[in-house]
N, C-alpha and C positions, 0 to 999 in steps of 0.2 A: 794209328794213334788211339790210345784208350781214352775213356771219358775223363779219367783223372788228369791225364795230360792235357786234354782239351780245356778243362776248367782252369788248370794252372796257367795255360797260355792266355786265357781271357783275363785272369787277374793281373798278368803282367802288362796288359794293354792299358795305356794311360787314359784313353778316351772312355773305356768301360769303367775304369776306376773312378774317374771324375763324375761320371753319370750316376754310378752306384752311391757315391758319397752324397751327391745332391739329393738323390732319392731318399737316402737314409735321414738326412737333415730335414727334408720336407715332411717325411712321415712322422719323425719325432716331433716336429713343430705342430703338426695337425693333432697328434695324440695329446700333446700338452695343452693346445688350445681347447680341445674337447673336454679335457679334464678340468681346465680352469672354468669353462662355461658350466659344466656339471656341478663343480664345487660352488660356483656363484649362485646357481639355482637352488642348491641345497641350503646354502647360507641364507638366502632370502626367504626360503620356505620355512626354515626352522629357527632363524635368529632375528627376523624382521617382520613387522606388521605394517599394513598399508590401509589407509582410509581415503576414499574418494568422495568429494563433495562437489556436486555440480550446481550451477547457478540457478537452477529451477527448484532446488530443494529449499525448504523453509529455513534450514539452518545455515545456508550459505552466507547470508548477510551477518549472522551471528559470528561465524568463523572469521570473516573478513575484519569485523570490528575487534575481535579478540586478537587477531594477528596485528592489528594496528597498535594495540597496547603491549603485546608480548614480542611478536616476531620481528616487527619493523625496527626495533631498537638494536637488533643484532645483525642486520644485513646492510649492505652498501648500495643495493639497487632497489629504488623505491618508486612508487607511484604516489601522486598527491591528490587528495580530495579536499577542495576548499569549501567551507561552509561559513555561515554567518550566525551569530548569536546575539540577541538583543538583551542587554543588561538592564537591571532595574533602574539605572540612572537614565535610560533611554538611548544610550550610545550603542553603536553596533560594533561588536567584536568579531574580527576575522579569525577563523580557526583553520589550521592546516593539519589534516590527518594523513600520516604516511603509512602506506600499505606496501608490502613486498610486491614488486612489479612482476610482469610476465617473465617467467624463467624459473631457475632453480635457486633455492636459498637453504641455508642451514642455520638452525638455532637450537638452543638447549632448553628443555622444559623438565623440571623435576629430575635433574641429573641424567636425563635421557636425550640423546641427540636425535633431532628430527629434521628430515629433509622435506622441504615444501617445493612442489612443482606446480606453478600456476600457468595454465595454458588457455589459449583463446582460439576458437575455431573459425570465427568470421569477424569481419570488421563491423564496427558500430554503425547502425543506420538509424534513421529517424523513426522508423516504424517498429523496430524490434531491437532488443538488447542483444549484444554479442553473447554467444554461449561460451561460458567459461567453466573450467574445472580446476579445483584445487586438490592436489593429491599429497597427503601427509604420509611419510614413511619413517617409522621409528625403529631405532636399533634396539629392539626389545621384543620379547614374545608376549608381553603383558598387554592384552587388548583393552584393559580397563583404562589405560592412559588416554584413549580416545573418548571414552565416556566422561572422563574427568575434564578433557578439553571442551567437549560439547556442553557439558553442564556449566562449566565456568563461563563459556561464551554466552550461554542462554541467560544466566544470572546477570552478567555484565550488561547485556542488551536490555533486559527488563529493568535494571536499575537506572539505565539512561532514560527509559520511557516512564519511569515511575512518577505518578502525579501529573502526567502530561497527556495530551490528546495526540494520537498518531493518525495522520491522514495518508491514505493510499491512493495511488492513481494507476491506471492500466498502462503497462508498458509491454507491448507485444502480447504474448499469451499469458502474462503473469502480472501480479500486483507488486508494485514497488513503493516504499515509503516516499511520500512527497514532501521534500524539505525536512527540516528538523522537527522533532516532536514539539507541539505547541502547548502553551499554558492553558490549562482547563478553564472553561467558562462556567461561572455559577448559573444555575437555572433561574435564580431570582433576578439575574441581570437582564433577562428577556421578559418584558412585561407584556403579557397577552391579556385578552379579555377574560373576565371572571370565569373560572372553571375549565378553560380550554387546556391549559398546561396540565392540570391535575387529571383530566380525563385521559389524555394521551399517555402520561406517565404511568397511571394505574394500569392501563391496558398493556403497555409494553412490559411492565413488571410481572403482570399476570401471565403473559406469554412466556417470558424467560423462565419463570419459576414453576411451570406446569407442563413439561413436555409429555409426561405420562398421560395426561388428560387427552391429548391429541392422539397418542398411540392407541389407547384403549378404545377410542371411538372410530379409529380408522381414518382420521382427518390428517392431511399433510401438515407437518409441523413447520409452518412458515406463516408470516404475517406481513401484510402490505398496508401501507398508510399513504394517504394523499392529502397534502396540505395545499389549499388553494386560496387565492385572494390577490388583491392588487400588489404591485411591487413595492418593496420597502416596508412591508408590514411585519417582518420578522420570521419568515418561514425558515430560511437557511440558518439564521441565528439560533432559532429554537432547537433545530436538529443538532447543531454543534453543542449547545448547552445540555441537551438531553443525553448525547453520547458522553459528555464529560461527567454528568451526574451518575450514569450507569456504568462508568468505566469501560466504555466500548470505543472501538476505533471507527473511522468513517472511510468507506471506499467510494470515491467519487467517480462516476462513470458518465462519459460524454457520449450520448447516442448519436450526435451529429458528426462524430469523427469519421472521416472518409475511409479509414482503413478498417473500421469495425464492421464485421459481418455477423450474420445470424449464428454461425458456428462458433465464432470467437466470443460472441456475447454469451452464449450458453456455457462455454468453457470458463469464462471469467466468473460467471455467477457460481459455477460449481467449485472453483478453487479459491473463492474469496476467503480471506483470513477469518478464523473463528472469532467469535465475540466482536462482531463488527456490524455496522449499519451500511447497507448499500444505498447510495444516494443517487437518484436520477433527477437532476434539476431541469426545470423548464421543459417538461415532457411534451408540452403542446408545440414547442418549436421544432421537435423532431418529427412529429406525425400530425396529420389532420385526420378527422373522422372520415370513414368511408363515405358517409353521406355528403361530405363537402369536398371529396377528392376531385370531382369533376370541375370544381371552381378553381382549382390550382392551375396556375399558368404552366404550359408545357415546358417552358424553359427551366423550371425547377424540378421537373420530374426526373427521377433516377439519380438525384444527387446523393441521397443516403443509401448506403449498402445494407443497412439494417432495415428489415421490413416489419410492418406492424404485426403480421402473423408470426414472424420469428420472435418478436418480443412477447407476444401473448403466450406462445409455447414455452418460452423460457420462464415466464412468471408462473404459469399454471398448466404445464403440459406433461406429457409422459416422461420426458427426460429432465424435468425441472428438479432442482435440488431442494432439500429440506433444511431445517434448523437455520432459517434465514430471515432477516428483517430487511424489508425494502421500504424506503421512503421516496415518494415522488412529490415534486412540487410543480405547480403551474399557476400562471397568472390568468388563464382563461379556461376554466373547467368545461365550458360549453363547447370548446373545440375538440375535446377528447372523444374518442370512439367509445360507445357504450360498452363494448366488449372489454375494453381496457379497465374500466372502473367498476366492473361487476364484482360481487363478493367472491372471494377465492383469489382474486388478483389484487383488489383493493378492499380490505376488510374494514377500514375505518377512514372516514373522510371528515376533515375539520376545516372550517373556513377561518383563515387568519386575515381579518379585515382591518378597516380603518379604525382609529382609536375611538373607544367609547369614553364616556365621562369618567368612569372608574380608572381606565387606563391612563388618561391624562393626569388624573390626581396622583396615581401611584408613581408615574414617571417623574412628575415634578418633585415629589417627596424623595425619590431616589437621588436626584441631582442636588436637591436642596433640603436636606433633612430638617425636621423641626420647623418647617414653614407651612403648617397646615392652613393657616389663614390665607396666605398668598396662593397656595395650591387651589383653594376653592375659587378665589378670584380669577385665577388663570383658566380654570375649567369654564367658568361663566363667560369669559371673554371669547374663548375659542368656540364655545357652543353658540354664542350669538352671531358669529360670522356666518354660520350655516354651511361652512365648507368642510368637506371631509379632509382629514389630515392623517397621514401615516406616521407610525412610530419613528421612521427614519427622518421625517421632516421635523417632528417634535424634538428629536435629539439634535438635529442640525441647528435649531433655534437655541437650544440650551448650550450648545458648544460655542456659540457666539458670545454668550454672557455666562461664562463658567462660574463666576463667583458673585454675580449680581442678579439675584432674583427679581429685584425691583425693575431692572432694565428689561427683563423678560416680559413683565406685565405691561410695560410701556410700549413694547413692540409686538405684542401678541396679536393685536387686531389687524396688522398688515403683514403677517408672517409670509404670505405668498410673495410679496414684493421684496422682502429681505432675502429669502432663500432663492 
């Protein structure tokens, strides 16, 4: 039998024919699948553009807010963010913002279809925020569409914060806005002793406006302030008003947080938002001086994971960041370690104490304008009691008699009993 006869006999075999047919179909399917995958890759490479924004990027919140206004209107799968807004009438308005939920969504922007894929890698925890990624894929080769989206999102976010004070709090390894932007507070609404507010304001303005002065002299471009004095005297209120006046935000950092470590503290100070004040309140409650450390009960030792040496290195160490304004407050300056309040870490110290006669007069006139005669009488009454009074206590008395200055005078001599 020749080779030709042998091949002809195989072709007549039904088992061989069925197998060859299946092989041919399978091979053809594989070729088509490879061809489709290759065409899909070429299409994505040449006809589509992709932008990825992760939750640790500063523009992430901007993109989410932009998606709330644009993308959420065109998708059926939503996540809700509930917030509250105080109206001028005093009533609270509940707001619901809808954001495309985890998964894939499609919407149209400037006649271009965009696919949004929002993914989350881990579940939310109390100590850290879940890591999320938003990937935008546009059916276009024009990359400028993403610049347009980011710029539109940035302007929208800034417009929402325009004329308001933004507070940040540490969430994991990053800063997140705390609540809604607040109404700014006038600096004149915080009545301090004569010259205190002006000295601090002048120093902060000089620091912000002269970075080259520090660079030319090889001095680290950072500034530290310590406000000390009894509670209720306006330390935190003044910082809030100062940030409002200078159009800065405030980053509130709690050193007593159990999850805060030296490394995380250093990282948070390094990535703090630009044009912001870092506020460390009640610094004496977080640490005691090394001279007094032996007096601390052993039951309280080791509660804080942030060490004093770690804080000192963050404020003025090799790895400390520049272009930074840090405000610290304390009710007991004598408890602070001397290394913490030395120049370079604390460049300016100001006492915010009990009310002076001038403070009492100015506070009275702020609540009751054009009552200069009664203001003098009020100052005389409080002065004769011989008891120190804080601005918070003065304000508390005025709040009891909002529209009756005469009643304030009648009750000023026994203010301690009333409050």
